[in-house]
Phi, psi and omega in degrees: 000135181291123179236125173238168177234138178275189183293329178288348185090011180265156183298137181235130173286139174199121179286348191310320179301344184267348179288139181291157176289334185204172169110167182270205182297320177301317176297319169300313178306315182298314190289327183289336179294343174256010193286133169230040188287342174214171187296347190289342172292338188289339177238347173290160180282333183190169171285131177248097181279180180287173183222126180141181179267150173301345187270349184311140175275338182232137177240133174245121183237124183261198182270300178199166176294149174262191186300308183291322180295320176288329174289315183275339184070025166234152178282148171063047183241006173267200182299320183288334175287325176300317176300318183296314186294322183284324174303311180307314184293317177301324184277356178084033179245140185260120180298329178299345186253018184235147174251118181261133173202191182223157179293333184224139197270342184247146184283117182256131183206170167228152184258137180208161178087171181295331179263014181052050180300145181266117188256125178311137176223129184303139183286153177281169176295318177300316178295322178296312182296322177299326186266355182300332174300329178288310174305317177303313179300315176300316179295323178299310185285331173277322178055052185292170176276315190227134175243127181247119174269121183264090172104169189291317177300317181285323178297321183290323172295327184276314192245004173112151181300346184270348180299125179242118177298319177305331178263332194244003186290148176083354180265135179269126181214164181287145187291326179057234177266010177280254188292336177274005175054024180081007190269010184080024178312135176277350193289143165253156187221154174215157179243146176214183175296161174272143175309335182296329183302321173304314182290334184264348180286152175281333182243065194300322183297320180288324183292317179303306184303317177301320178294315181294317182303316175298317182300318184299328175307306189292318178301323181288329180291337179275347182287000000 
């Protein structure tokens, strides 16, 4: 595992040493498979890198892989992915024109119950920070027109720890030095809830409608 120390001498996780010196998405995907930039790789089945074409106009970034994503090696293939796909269609967005990824590339979980079911556990700020070089590289390589942060973890990773989805969701803004890291990114961005929030809600229909409404803002920006 890549180990660095901060000014206080504490261990700092960082994926940067694992990034390739050159190449496109295939090279980065291959390199990410061997990433040990934070402890999450120790228990996850595999790295789950982004999926989609480098020509994608839209990037959808979630929190981290879930149980099914970890098993299959693809983002958004579990129940939340089903919600996302349905909402994208209703919002008028073409999944074929999107790049799907996550702020954190390894599944963080705790085991519980008789069958030791793997329960999602939110990544820490240190883990998000460690993994951010991969997300930054993906955004640079894809250079999308619109970025959608799905949930608080993705929004904080993209736009900073002070960003609040509850206050800013559905609002389109230029990335500036945020998600584009000051590289002249053409992208505009918005944040919304993670599709898993629909599944957890007591009023799924209302939450789902709000989710679709946010995605329609992204759809309008791509017209």
